[in-house]
Structures are given as C-alpha cells and as structure tokens.
N, C-alpha and C positions, 0 to 999 in steps of 0.2 A: 378213521377220516375217508370220506369217499372221494377219490382223487380224479376219476375220468368221467366224461359226460355218459358213456355207456354204463358205467357202474351207477350213476345217479338214476338213469332211466330205469335199470333193473330193479333197483331198490324201491323206486316209485310204483313199479308194477308189482312188486311182492306186496307192498302196502295195499294196493288196489285188489290184490287177490284175497285179502282178508276183510275188506270192506265192500258191502253191497254185492257180492258174488256168491254163486252157489256151485259146488262141485257136482258133476254129473257122473253117472256111472259109465265112464269113457274107456274102460278096458285098459289098454296099455298106454293111454294118453293120461298119465298121471300128472303132468306138468301143464295141463290146460284148464282153466277155469271159465266159467260162463257166467255172465251178469245175471242178476236175479229175473230180469224180463225176457232172458234167452237171446238178446239182440247182439251182444257183443262177446267176443272171445279173448282171453288173455293168455298169452304163453309166459309162464312164470320162470322159465329157464332159457338163457340165451343159447342160440344154436352152437353145437360143438365144432361144426364145420360149415363156413360159408363158401358156397360155390358161386362163383362169378356168372351173371347173366349173359346169354350169348345173344349178341346183337349182329354177328356177322352176316346172318341171313337177311338182314333189313337193308343191305346196300341197295341204293337205287330209290328207296322209298322215303318219303318225307312224313314228318309228324303232322297229322291233321289236328289231333287233340290229345290231351293226356297229361300225366304227372309223374311219369317215370323218371327216376334219375339216371344220369348217364355213368354215375360212379358205380362200378362193376360189384363192389362188395356192399352196396347200400341202395340197390335199385328200389327197394321199397323197405318199409319198417317190418321187420320180422314178427313182432310180438303182440300186436294189438290190431283187431279188425272186427269187421260185422260178420255175424254168423249167416250161413246159407244152409238151408236144410229141407229135406223132402218130408211129406206127410207122416212117413213112417219111420222117421230117423229117431236117433237117440234123444234129440231135443223134445220130441213129442208134438210138434207142430210144423207147419210149413213156413218158411221165410225166404223171400228172395230180395234181391237189390238191384238197382239201376243207377248209372251215372249219365247225366245229359252232356252232349257236346254239340256245338254249332260250327260247321266248316266256315272259315272265312271266305272260301271260293268253291265253285262247283268242281267235282272231280270224283274219283273212285276209292273206296276203302278196299285195301287188300288184305291187311292184318288187323286183328284186335288182339291185344294182349292184357291179361289181367293176372293178379297176385293171389290167386286162390289156392289154398291148400287144404288137405283133408285133416279133419279131427278123428273120425273113424275110418280106418282104411280097408274096411270090408267091401265098400262099394265107393269108387272114386269118380264115378261118372256123374256129369251134369251138363246143362245147357248154356251155351254162351251165345248170344245174339245181338244184332243190331237192329233197333226197332224204330218205327215211325214215333212221332210225338202226337198225342192226343189231349189236346187242352193243358199242356203243361205237365203231362204224365206220360209213361210208357204206353204206346199204342201197339199195333199190329208188328209182328216181326217181319223185317225185310229178308234177313238170312240168320239161320239158326245152325250153329255149329255144334256137334256131339263132342264134348270136351272132356278131358280126364285131369285130375288133379293128384298125380301119383306122389307128390311130396307133401309131407305133413306140415300143418300150420305151425308156424314158429321157427321154420327153417327159411333160409335165404340163399340166393336170389333167383331161383328159377321161375319163369313166367309160363303160364298157360296160354297157347296161341290158337286163334282161329284164323285160317287162311283161306283166301278166295282169289284164285288166279284170274278169273274173269273180272273180279272188282265188283263192289256194291255201289251203284251211283248214288252220289249225295249231292244236295244243292246248297251252294253258298247261302248263308244267312238263315238256314232252316235248322231247327232243333232236331236232333236224334238221340237215341239212348244206347248206351251199352248195358246189356241186361245179363245178369247171372242168375239162372233159375234151375229148377230141377225137372227131371222127366218122370212125372208121376206114375206112368204106366210101367216104364221099364227100370227105372232106378228111384224108387220113392224112398229109400233108406239113406241117401246121400247126406252126409253131415261134415260140413266143412266151414272155412272162414275165408273172407276176402280181406287181405291185410291192408292196412293203411299205407299212403304214400309217405315218402320221406323228404319231399321237396316243398310242401305247402301246408302249414299247420291252420291256416285260415278255415273258417266255415263256409261251405258252398252248399248249393241246392242238390238234392239227391232225392230217390223215392224208394220206398220199401213197399213190399206185399207181404200180407200176413193171412194165413189161412188155418183155422183149427176147429175142432169139434168142442172144445172147451172155451175158457174165458180168455185166453192168453192174448187175443187180438182185439178184444173189445168191440167197440162200434165199427172199427175198421176192418172187421172180418171179410175176407174174400176180395179185397180191392187195393189198388196201388194208393199210396199216400205220399205226397211230398213233405220233405223235412230238411233242416240244415245240419250239416255234420262235416267234420274233417273227412275228406274222401278217401276211399281205398285206392289202391295204385292201378292205373290202367293206361294203356296207349292205343291210339287209333292211327293207323298208318296206310299210306297209299299214294296215289298220284293226283 
C-alpha cells in the first residue's frame, strides 16, 4: 500500500519511465530517462539529500514574477522537467526554453533564478537571459548571464541565479521572457533539464526553440514556437 504523497508521485514517475520514454547513454546518470521526443527528463529516483534553497541574499528585493515555493525543501519539483541541450550534446540536437512574464509596474530586475540541473556533468555551462518580446515569442536578449548548473537534475533545491547590481529596466504591462539557452560556440555539449515548479500545476504559455540537422524538430526547425505546459520553476526579483 502506497501511504505518502511522495511515494505516490515516485511510483507514478516509475511507471512513466517505462512508458513513452527512451534511455540515453547518460554515463553515470542511470536514474534519468528522456521522453521519446527528447523534450522532457524524468528522474526515477528521489534525491537522497535535499538541501534547502538559500533566500538570504534576496533581502530587500520583491518578486516581480515567478512560481518558486517559499518552502525550503520543496522550492521546485525535483524529478520532472524540460530538457535543455546544446547542438553537440548527448541528446543529439539543440533545445532551449523560455518563460514569459509581465511586470505589473515599471522597475528593475536584479536577479533571475531558475531550477536548472545538469544531466551530463562534463559541461555545466549555459546561458540565462532576460529577453524582449517579439510578437508573443522571445526576441532580442536585454541581458545575458553566463550561468552554471553544478547540481544534478533530480536533486533539490539549489537554484541557478543571474544577478545584475545595476538592474535591468522593465516596463509595467509589457511582456518579457526568461530564457534558458546554450552557448553554441563555447559550450555546445551542455545537457541538462529545467525542473518543473511545485506551486502551480495549471497549464500556462511558454516557448521552445529546437534546432537539428535531422528530423527531430520537424517544420519548427530553427525557430521559437509557443506552447502550453506546466511551467518550470523560475523567479524574477528586483525593485
């Protein structure tokens, strides 16, 4: 008999790991499986240690947008997320992801936080950026951070942070995007996943980018495409 919510979740993930997913040659990551389309990652084993998220450095900042939980041992959901991959990664093609946000008032963004973890730890470097909107999809980058994901996907609850002391000006009522992408020239082998949030299981707008030399991206090859999904965890903080 399955007695706890966590046990029920892990049982469900174990079933998902056997249906509609494919195992990749992931080296030491024996407990991660990838969906057959390459777009989602599932950690089939719960983290052995849960480290609480550190919010101490956020004093004085307000939340402009996001879905991070304030519960320190469940800031995001450890074990299910969207893949992020460079063109030379173990996934075999390039995948990026973006979350929209609209500030209620004009101000500045000083921090961006995302729940990105590595699947292959030989290269943990990726790009985190705040982008303009272009007809409802991610446009030009306003600020790009060279980010690292030292923690494995499937662990919790450390966040990757991009910080700007000067601040990124944003206008109230205008849509922007938090984008997780790869640096194709310096770090084309990055392979990780952006873990889902733990506060809102509703479907929301998001955008994905796919680029391949094969057929993995279909007619959407090389461009951003909007879709609806449970969102990965992120936070936009500032003044």
